[in-house]
C-alpha positions in Angstrom: 105.8 27.6 -0.5 105.9 31.2 -1.5 108.1 34.2 -2.0 107.5 37.2 0.2 105.2 39.9 -1.0 106.5 43.4 -0.3 104.5 46.4 0.8 104.0 48.6 -2.3 105.0 51.7 -0.4 106.7 50.7 2.9 107.1 54.2 4.2 103.5 55.1 3.6 102.4 51.8 5.1 104.2 52.6 8.4 103.1 56.2 8.4 99.6 55.0 8.6 100.4 52.9 11.7 99.7 54.1 15.2 103.5 54.1 15.8 103.5 57.6 14.3 101.3 60.0 16.3 100.5 63.2 14.4 102.7 66.3 15.0 101.5 68.9 17.5 100.1 72.2 16.4 102.3 74.5 14.4 104.7 71.6 13.5 106.1 71.4 17.0 106.8 67.9 18.2 104.7 66.7 21.2 107.0 67.1 24.2 105.3 64.2 26.0 106.0 61.6 23.4 108.7 59.0 24.0 112.2 60.2 23.2 115.7 58.7 23.0 118.5 60.5 24.9 122.1 61.0 23.6 124.8 63.2 25.2 126.1 66.0 23.1 129.8 66.3 22.4 131.3 69.0 24.6 127.9 69.4 26.2 128.8 69.0 29.8 127.8 72.0 31.8 128.7 70.8 35.3 131.1 67.8 35.3 130.3 65.0 37.7 130.5 66.3 41.3 129.9 64.9 44.8 128.0 66.6 47.6 130.0 67.8 50.5 129.6 65.4 53.4 127.1 66.4 56.1 126.0 69.4 54.2 122.2 69.3 54.1 121.7 72.1 51.5 124.1 72.9 48.7 123.9 75.4 45.8 125.5 74.8 42.4 125.7 77.7 40.0 125.9 77.4 36.2 125.7 79.9 33.4 124.0 79.6 30.0 125.0 81.8 27.2 122.2 83.7 25.5 122.7 81.8 22.3 122.7 78.4 24.0 119.5 79.2 26.0 117.8 80.5 22.8 118.7 77.3 20.9 117.5 75.2 23.8 114.1 76.9 23.9 113.7 76.8 20.1 114.7 73.1 19.6 112.2 70.6 21.0 114.8 67.9 20.7 117.4 69.5 22.9 117.4 69.5 26.7 119.5 70.3 29.7 119.7 67.1 31.8 120.6 66.7 35.5 121.0 63.2 36.7 122.4 61.4 39.7 124.2 58.0 39.5 126.2 55.7 41.8 129.9 56.4 41.6 130.8 52.8 40.7 128.3 52.6 37.8 130.3 53.0 34.6 127.1 53.1 32.6 126.0 56.2 34.7 122.4 54.9 35.0 120.2 57.3 36.7 119.8 56.5 40.4 118.4 59.0 42.9 118.9 58.4 46.7 115.6 58.6 48.5 116.8 61.5 50.6 117.5 63.8 47.7 115.3 66.7 46.6 116.2 69.3 43.9 115.1 72.8 43.0 116.3 75.0 40.2 116.1 78.8 40.4 113.8 78.3 43.5 111.4 76.0 41.5 111.0 72.6 43.2 111.3 69.6 40.8 109.6 66.2 41.1 112.0 63.3 40.9 110.6 60.3 39.1 111.9 57.2 40.9 109.4 54.6 39.7 109.1 51.2 41.4 112.7 50.1 41.2 116.2 51.3 40.7 116.1 50.9 36.9 113.0 53.1 36.6 114.6 56.3 37.9 114.4 59.2 35.4 116.8 62.2 35.0 115.5 65.8 35.5 115.1 68.0 32.5 115.7 71.7 33.3 115.4 73.9 30.3 111.9 75.1 31.2 113.0 76.4 34.6 116.3 77.9 33.4 117.2 81.3 32.1 120.0 82.9 30.2 123.1 83.7 32.2 123.1 82.7 35.9 121.2 79.6 37.2 121.3 77.9 40.6 120.6 74.2 41.4 119.8 73.7 45.0 120.2 70.1 46.3 118.8 69.1 49.7 119.6 65.8 51.4 118.5 64.3 54.7 121.1 61.5 54.7 124.6 61.0 53.3 124.8 60.7 49.5 128.6 60.5 49.1 128.2 57.3 47.1 126.6 59.2 44.3 127.6 61.7 41.7 125.6 64.4 39.9 126.2 65.7 36.3 124.5 68.4 34.3 124.8 68.1 30.5 123.2 69.1 27.2 121.5 66.2 25.5 119.9 65.4 22.2 116.4 63.9 22.6 114.9 63.0 19.3 111.4 61.4 19.3 111.1 57.7 18.7 108.7 58.7 15.9 111.3 60.8 14.1 113.9 58.1 14.5 111.6 55.5 13.0 110.9 57.7 10.0 114.6 58.4 9.5 115.5 54.7 9.7 112.8 53.9 7.2 114.3 56.4 4.8 117.9 55.5 5.2 118.2 52.0 6.6 115.5 50.0 4.7 117.4 46.9 3.5 116.1 45.8 0.1 114.5 42.4 -0.1 117.3 41.1 -2.5 119.9 42.0 0.1 117.9 40.1 2.8 117.6 37.1 0.5 121.4 37.1 0.0 121.8 37.2 3.8 119.4 34.2 4.1 121.3 32.2 1.5 124.6 33.0 3.3 123.2 31.8 6.6 122.4 28.5 5.0 125.9 28.2 3.7 127.2 28.8 7.2 124.7 26.3 8.6 123.5 28.7 11.3 120.7 27.4 13.4 119.5 24.7 11.0 116.3 22.9 11.5 116.0 19.6 9.6 112.6 19.1 8.1 111.3 16.0 6.5 109.5 16.4 3.1 106.7 13.9 3.3 106.3 13.6 -0.5 109.6 12.3 -1.6 111.4 11.6 1.7 114.2 14.1 0.9 115.5 16.0 3.9 115.4 19.8 3.4 117.1 22.3 5.7 115.0 25.2 6.8 115.3 28.1 9.2 112.5 28.8 11.6 111.7 32.4 12.2 109.4 33.8 14.8 107.0 36.6 13.9 107.0 37.7 17.6 109.4 40.3 19.0 111.8 38.7 21.5 111.4 41.9 23.6 107.6 42.2 23.9 106.5 38.7 22.7 104.0 40.5 20.5 103.7 40.5 16.7 106.5 42.4 15.1 105.4 45.6 13.2 108.7 46.8 11.7 111.3 44.0 11.6 114.9 45.1 12.3 118.4 43.7 13.2 121.8 45.1 13.8 124.1 45.4 10.8 126.6 42.9 12.4 123.9 40.4 13.4 124.3 37.1 11.5 120.8 35.7 12.3 117.6 36.0 10.3 115.4 36.5 13.3 114.3 40.1 13.7 113.0 42.3 16.6 110.4 45.0 16.5 112.2 48.3 15.8 109.9 50.5 17.9 110.0 48.2 20.9 113.9 48.2 20.6 114.0 51.9 20.6 111.6 52.1 23.5 113.8 49.7 25.5 116.8 51.9 24.9 115.1 55.3 25.4 116.6 56.1 28.8 119.3 53.6 29.6 120.6 52.6 26.2 122.6 49.4 26.3 122.0 48.9 22.5 122.4 45.2 22.5 120.5 42.8 20.1 117.9 40.8 22.1 118.6 37.8 19.8 122.4 37.5 19.8 123.5 40.1 22.4 125.8 41.8 19.9 126.1 45.5 20.0 123.4 47.0 17.7 123.8 50.8 17.8 121.2 53.1 16.4 123.2 54.1 13.3 123.7 50.3 12.5 120.1 49.2 12.6 118.5 47.8 9.5 114.9 47.3 8.5 114.5 43.9 6.8 112.1 44.3 3.8 111.9 40.5 3.2 110.7 39.7 6.7 108.5 42.7 6.5 106.9 41.3 3.4 106.2 38.0 5.2 104.5 40.0 8.0 102.6 42.0 5.4 101.5 38.8 3.7 100.3 37.2 7.0 98.5 40.3 8.4 95.3 39.5 10.3 96.4 35.9 10.8 97.3 34.0 13.9 100.5 32.4 12.6 103.4 32.9 15.0 106.3 31.3 13.0 107.4 30.6 9.5 110.0 28.4 7.9 112.4 29.7 5.3 114.2 27.4 2.9 117.5 27.9 1.0 115.7 29.4 -2.0 114.3 32.1 0.4 110.7 30.7 0.0 108.7 30.6 3.2 105.6 29.0 4.6 103.7 29.5 7.9 103.9 26.9 10.6 100.5 25.5 11.5 100.0 24.8 15.2 97.0 22.6 16.2 94.4 24.6 18.0 93.7 23.6 21.6 90.3 22.0 22.0 
């Protein structure tokens, strides 16, 4: 049994990972990289509206102040988002009827619908907008009265920048993680009774997977929600990717709410992953003293 080794410089270790692509030229973030999307308070430009029944073409005018337009163009993490959603969907998940086409200031826009209803993407308009008056033209070939449209300013930080920020602010020191482990034993959460072959004394241990419950691949950066009681972690980047467009922000282990600002990076589990790098181990057991050992699975012949 062993205690977890810890990366000497966790932030530098992660900065060397492929999870962090380099910045674009001139310090500008790559506009194509994966981003999270958050509504901005008081950022609604056109409140949710329906199309008039049997009206094939409708024009919707909005105005952008010079200062707002200038800030939008200057900040790579700000956008003007147009999306369509079913009127009964309280989550307002993007869903475009097949009959809808959109143009802004006479520029046709391509709607990304993907292969299913959950793959629909909003439209981002700032590159086709101008200061002052703008016109959205929506064309339909069938009734869309079941759907609403909304235009709003959104904050779109890159997953890379969020990861870096969480590493700086939300890295849970190993000693805190060990306290959490010992507390979980006192509460007898998810015990696994293991027989010690040497002296026949039963020892309680927790089994922890090194695979992310989202992707089933090896965890790179182990994280949990602040309110999660379990030791099991998920991969932080995979969790952010999962919530990038339709953020439900629920822990894939216990289903509790795990919002961005409450996520924690577990340095103790990270140390285990660091110690088992380049190995095929998929699980470890952790005892009440916070010592761990890998679980050996017999190889298939």
